[in-house]
C-alpha positions as CSV (number, residue, x, y, z in Angstrom):
1,M,88.0,94.2,108.3
2,A,84.3,94.9,107.5
3,P,81.6,95.2,110.1
4,E,78.6,92.9,109.8
5,E,76.3,95.7,108.6
6,W,78.5,97.4,106.0
7,P,76.2,99.1,103.6
8,I,76.2,97.9,100.0
9,A,77.1,100.9,97.8
10,A,75.0,100.7,95.1
11,P,72.2,101.7,93.0
12,A,74.9,100.9,90.4
13,A,75.7,97.6,92.0
14,D,72.0,96.7,92.3
15,R,71.2,96.7,88.6
16,T,69.7,93.5,87.2
17,V,72.4,91.1,86.0
18,N,71.9,89.3,82.7
19,P,71.6,85.5,83.0
20,R,75.0,83.9,82.9
21,P,75.9,81.6,80.0
22,A,75.7,77.9,80.8
23,G,78.3,75.2,80.5
24,R,81.4,75.6,78.4
25,D,80.8,79.2,77.5
26,R,81.8,80.0,81.1
27,L,84.7,77.5,81.4
28,S,87.6,79.9,80.8
29,T,86.4,82.3,83.4
30,V,85.3,79.7,85.9
31,R,88.8,78.1,85.8
32,L,90.4,81.3,86.6
33,D,88.0,82.1,89.4
34,F,88.0,78.6,90.9
35,F,91.8,78.7,91.6
36,L,92.0,82.2,93.0
37,N,93.4,82.5,96.5
38,P,90.2,82.8,98.7
39,A,92.0,85.1,101.1
40,Q,92.7,87.6,98.3
41,R,89.4,87.6,96.6
42,L,87.0,90.5,96.8
43,N,84.1,90.1,99.2
44,E,80.6,91.1,98.1
45,Q,80.7,94.4,99.8
46,E,84.1,95.3,98.3
47,R,82.9,94.3,94.8
48,A,79.7,96.3,95.2
49,V,81.5,99.4,96.4
50,M,84.1,99.2,93.6
51,T,81.5,98.5,91.0
52,A,79.4,101.5,92.0
53,M,82.4,103.8,92.2
54,L,83.6,102.7,88.7
55,H,80.2,103.2,87.2
56,G,79.9,106.6,88.8
57,L,83.3,107.7,87.6
58,V,82.8,106.6,84.0
59,S,79.4,108.2,84.0
60,D,80.8,111.5,85.3
61,I,83.4,111.5,82.5
62,A,80.8,110.6,79.9
63,D,78.5,113.4,81.1
64,E,81.4,115.9,81.0
65,L,82.3,115.0,77.5
66,R,78.7,115.2,76.3
67,A,78.3,118.6,77.9
68,S,81.3,119.9,75.8
69,L,79.9,118.6,72.5
70,P,78.1,121.0,70.1
71,A,74.4,121.2,70.8
72,S,73.7,119.8,67.3
73,S,75.5,116.5,68.2
74,A,73.0,114.1,69.6
75,V,74.5,111.4,72.0
76,A,72.2,108.8,73.5
77,N,72.2,108.9,77.3
78,D,72.2,105.0,77.6
79,E,69.9,105.1,80.6
80,D,72.4,106.7,83.0
81,N,75.4,105.3,81.0
82,S,74.8,101.7,82.0
83,E,75.2,100.4,78.5
84,L,78.4,102.4,78.0
85,V,80.0,101.1,81.1
86,A,79.0,97.5,80.2
87,E,80.5,97.8,76.7
88,L,83.8,99.3,78.0
89,S,84.0,96.7,80.7
90,A,83.3,93.8,78.3
91,A,86.0,95.0,76.0
92,G,88.5,94.9,78.9
93,L,89.1,98.6,78.6
94,L,88.4,99.5,82.2
95,N,91.0,97.0,83.6
96,Q,93.5,99.8,84.2
97,P,95.9,98.9,87.0
98,K,96.1,102.3,88.6
99,L,92.3,102.7,88.3
100,I,91.6,99.4,90.0
101,E,94.2,100.2,92.7
102,L,92.4,103.5,93.4
103,L,89.1,101.7,93.6
104,L,90.4,99.1,96.0
105,R,92.0,101.7,98.2
106,R,88.8,103.6,98.4
107,A,86.9,100.4,99.3
108,D,89.4,99.7,102.1
109,E,89.0,103.3,103.4
110,E,85.2,102.9,103.3
111,Q,85.3,99.7,105.3
112,I,87.5,101.3,108.0
113,T,85.4,104.5,108.1
114,T,82.2,102.6,108.4
115,A,83.5,100.2,111.1
116,V,84.8,103.1,113.2
117,R,81.5,105.0,112.8
118,V,79.6,101.9,114.1
119,R,82.0,101.7,117.1
120,N,81.6,105.4,117.8
121,G,77.8,105.2,117.8
122,G,77.4,106.8,114.4
123,R,79.2,110.1,115.4
124,D,81.5,111.7,112.9
125,G,85.2,112.0,113.6
126,R,86.3,114.9,115.8
127,L,89.8,115.7,114.7
128,L,89.0,117.4,111.5
129,Q,86.1,119.3,113.1
130,T,88.5,120.5,115.8
131,L,91.1,121.6,113.2
132,V,88.5,123.6,111.3
133,S,88.2,125.8,114.4
134,D,92.0,126.1,114.7
135,E,93.5,129.5,115.4
136,S,95.8,129.0,112.4
137,A,93.9,130.2,109.3
138,A,95.9,128.0,107.0
139,I,95.3,124.9,109.1
140,S,91.6,125.7,109.4
141,A,91.2,126.2,105.7
142,A,93.1,123.0,104.9
143,A,90.9,121.0,107.3
144,M,87.8,122.5,105.8
145,S,89.0,121.7,102.2
146,L,89.5,118.1,103.3
147,I,86.0,117.9,104.8
148,L,84.4,119.4,101.7
149,A,86.4,117.0,99.5
150,R,85.1,114.1,101.5
151,G,81.6,115.4,101.1
152,R,82.0,115.6,97.3
153,R,83.0,111.9,97.3
154,R,79.6,110.8,98.5
155,D,76.6,110.4,96.2
156,R,73.0,111.4,97.2
157,F,72.6,108.1,99.0
158,G,75.7,108.7,101.1
159,Q,77.8,106.0,99.3
160,A,81.4,106.4,98.4
161,R,82.4,107.7,95.0
162,V,85.6,108.6,93.2
163,E,86.3,112.0,91.6
164,F,87.9,112.6,88.2
165,D,90.7,114.6,90.0
166,D,91.5,111.5,92.1
167,L,92.9,109.7,89.1
168,P,96.7,109.9,88.4
169,A,97.4,112.0,85.4
170,E,98.2,109.2,83.0
171,T,95.1,107.2,84.1
172,A,92.9,110.3,83.6
173,V,94.2,110.7,80.1
174,D,93.7,107.0,79.3
175,L,90.2,106.7,80.8
176,T,89.0,110.0,79.1
177,Q,90.1,108.6,75.7
178,I,88.5,105.2,76.4
179,V,85.2,106.8,77.3
180,S,85.4,109.1,74.3
181,A,85.9,106.0,72.1
182,G,82.8,104.5,73.7
183,L,80.8,107.6,72.8
184,R,81.9,107.7,69.2
185,G,79.4,105.2,67.9
186,R,76.6,107.1,69.6
187,L,77.6,110.3,67.8
188,L,77.5,108.7,64.4
189,V,73.7,108.8,64.3
190,S,73.9,112.5,63.6
191,I,77.4,113.3,62.2
192,D,80.1,111.5,60.2
193,K,83.2,109.8,61.6
194,Q,85.6,112.6,61.0
195,A,83.4,115.1,62.6
196,A,82.8,112.8,65.6
197,D,86.5,112.3,66.1
198,R,87.2,116.1,66.0
199,Q,84.4,116.9,68.4
200,L,85.4,114.2,70.9
201,A,89.1,115.2,70.7
202,A,88.2,118.7,71.5
203,A,85.9,117.6,74.4
204,S,88.6,115.4,75.8
205,T,91.2,118.1,75.7
206,A,88.8,120.5,77.5
207,L,88.1,117.9,80.2
208,L,91.7,117.0,80.8
209,A,92.7,120.7,81.0
210,R,90.5,120.8,84.2
211,H,92.0,117.7,85.8
212,D,93.9,118.8,88.9
213,E,95.8,116.2,91.0
214,D,96.2,118.8,93.8
215,K,92.5,118.2,94.5
216,R,93.1,114.5,95.2
217,L,92.0,113.4,98.6
218,E,95.6,112.3,99.4
219,A,97.0,115.7,98.2
220,L,94.6,117.6,100.4
221,A,95.4,115.4,103.4
222,A,99.2,115.8,102.7
223,M,98.7,119.6,102.6
224,L,97.1,119.6,106.0
225,V,99.8,117.3,107.4
226,R,102.5,119.6,106.0
227,L,101.0,122.6,107.7
228,L,100.7,120.8,111.0
229,D,104.3,119.6,110.7
230,E,105.6,123.1,110.0
231,Q,104.0,124.3,113.2
232,G,105.5,121.4,115.2
233,R,102.1,119.8,115.8
234,L,102.5,116.5,113.9
235,D,102.8,114.5,117.1
236,E,101.7,111.1,118.1
237,D,98.5,112.3,119.8
238,L,97.4,113.7,116.4
239,V,98.2,110.4,114.6
240,S,96.3,108.5,117.3
241,A,93.3,110.8,117.1
242,A,93.2,110.4,113.3
243,A,93.3,106.6,113.7
244,A,90.5,106.7,116.2
245,D,88.4,108.7,113.7
246,G,89.0,106.1,111.0
247,E,90.9,108.7,108.9
248,A,93.1,106.2,107.1
249,V,94.4,108.6,104.5
250,L,95.3,111.2,107.1
251,V,97.1,108.6,109.2
252,A,99.0,107.4,106.1
253,E,100.0,110.9,105.1
254,A,101.0,111.8,108.7
255,L,103.2,108.7,109.0
256,A,104.6,109.3,105.5
257,R,105.6,112.8,106.4
258,R,107.3,111.6,109.6
259,A,109.0,108.7,107.8
260,A,110.0,110.8,104.8
261,I,108.5,108.5,102.2
262,A,105.6,108.8,99.7
263,G,102.0,108.7,101.0
264,E,101.1,105.9,98.6
265,D,103.9,103.7,100.1
266,A,102.8,104.6,103.6
267,F,99.2,103.6,102.8
268,N,100.3,100.3,101.4
269,L,102.3,99.6,104.6
270,L,99.4,100.8,106.8
271,L,97.1,98.2,105.2
272,G,99.8,95.5,104.8
273,G,97.6,93.0,106.7
274,D,99.8,91.0,109.1
275,G,101.1,93.8,111.2
276,D,104.7,93.6,110.1
277,S,104.4,96.3,107.5
278,L,102.6,98.7,109.9
279,M,105.3,98.1,112.6
280,L,107.9,98.9,110.0
281,L,106.1,102.1,108.9
282,L,105.9,103.2,112.6
283,R,109.6,102.5,113.1
284,M,110.4,104.6,110.0
285,A,108.2,107.3,111.4
286,S,110.2,107.2,114.7
287,A,107.0,106.3,116.5
288,S,107.1,105.2,120.1
289,R,106.2,101.7,121.3
290,E,103.2,103.4,123.1
291,L,101.8,104.7,119.8
292,A,102.2,101.2,118.2
293,A,100.3,99.7,121.1
294,R,97.6,102.3,120.9
295,L,97.0,101.6,117.2
296,L,96.9,97.9,117.8
297,A,94.5,98.3,120.7
298,G,92.3,100.7,118.7
299,P,91.8,100.2,114.9
300,G,94.3,97.3,114.7
301,D,91.7,94.6,114.0
302,L,90.3,96.8,111.2
303,L,93.7,96.7,109.5
304,E,93.4,92.8,109.7
305,I,96.0,92.5,112.4
306,A,94.9,89.4,114.2
307,D,97.8,89.0,116.6
308,A,98.7,92.2,118.4
309,G,101.3,90.5,120.5
310,R,103.2,89.2,117.5
311,A,103.0,92.7,115.9
312,I,104.4,94.5,119.0
313,A,107.2,91.9,119.2
314,R,108.0,92.6,115.6
315,F,108.1,96.4,116.4
316,D,110.7,95.6,119.1
317,A,112.8,93.4,116.8
318,I,113.1,95.8,113.9
319,T,116.7,97.1,113.6
320,K,117.9,100.6,112.6
321,E,119.6,99.0,109.6
322,E,116.3,97.5,108.4
323,V,114.5,100.8,108.8
324,E,117.1,102.7,106.8
325,S,117.3,100.0,104.1
326,T,113.6,100.0,103.7
327,R,113.4,103.8,103.6
328,E,116.1,103.9,100.9
329,W,114.3,101.3,98.9
330,L,111.0,103.2,99.1
331,R,112.6,106.4,97.8
332,L,113.4,104.7,94.5
333,D,111.1,105.3,91.6
334,P,108.0,103.1,91.9
335,C,108.2,101.9,88.3
336,Y,111.9,100.9,88.8
337,R,110.9,99.0,91.9
338,T,108.1,97.2,90.1
339,A,110.4,96.3,87.2
340,L,113.0,94.9,89.7
341,G,110.2,92.9,91.4
342,A,109.2,91.4,88.0
343,L,112.8,90.5,87.4
344,G,113.1,88.8,90.8
345,Q,115.5,91.5,92.1
346,D,113.3,93.4,94.5
347,H,114.2,94.5,98.1
348,G,113.2,91.1,99.5
349,Q,110.7,92.5,102.0
350,R,107.5,90.5,101.6
351,T,105.5,93.1,103.6
352,F,105.4,95.5,100.7
């Protein structure tokens, strides 16, 4: 999926790594790592991007909490929060499923966007720029909001980052409390434990009150898609143009709208890997065979679809019953579906 020259994301990922322990001290970790499926392991670029995004997110939360504390409460800055991130990571507190899922999704998006820019000679996508000039004020504003949101998700070096608002509500609560706990010991140099707990609780409440899921990148893309659909403009040319620009989120939300499923499920199907899941998504979205072929001929290889012929044959073979069965399954509560999968009672579709 990644181009040869995919930039490493990271001042955060470039920090000096402490020497690794030798011998048996590493054995438990090495055993786990040695038997991981090579096809599913992170590559170095993915790891660097995800590490940098995680560091930036935790640092942002820590800085917001510090800003809400009374001026008399001194909290060490930890040299740009590096020590804080390391402590929380070592304690396993940052291994939050929804958080890691978000970081992986952003890393996938970054690889696609970067590869498309390389293919396009470095020029930015044209679709959103065109929509900013749309005669519909609502569509123009929605497109501009999405462009600005993308800009905020770049650091000063142009590398990808994650905003606090991108987090699901429950994950935002958990991560805020985790970072607060990490700051507690740093407060104790100036105040007692009870005062530290009270101040951090107040700071956490203030930060969480500002969390707004409507500002998520996916929510802004869904808003633009909804407006286009309401005007009868969510056609295949628009989906194709979004794909040509490397707008993975916009493509996913557009197909989700047409398929009447959740955007998250559409994104998972879009990046399913072998082509079967993408073809199923396209059939649910009532896409034509021509659109399927255009996507395979364009960004298909960036979606890790190695055999376009097999994929288009799969598109032709999908039945109406399979489409409706999958749509009904995807409309069930995600937690319910996950629980059924753990019990061995899932839908039976390996593609998602």
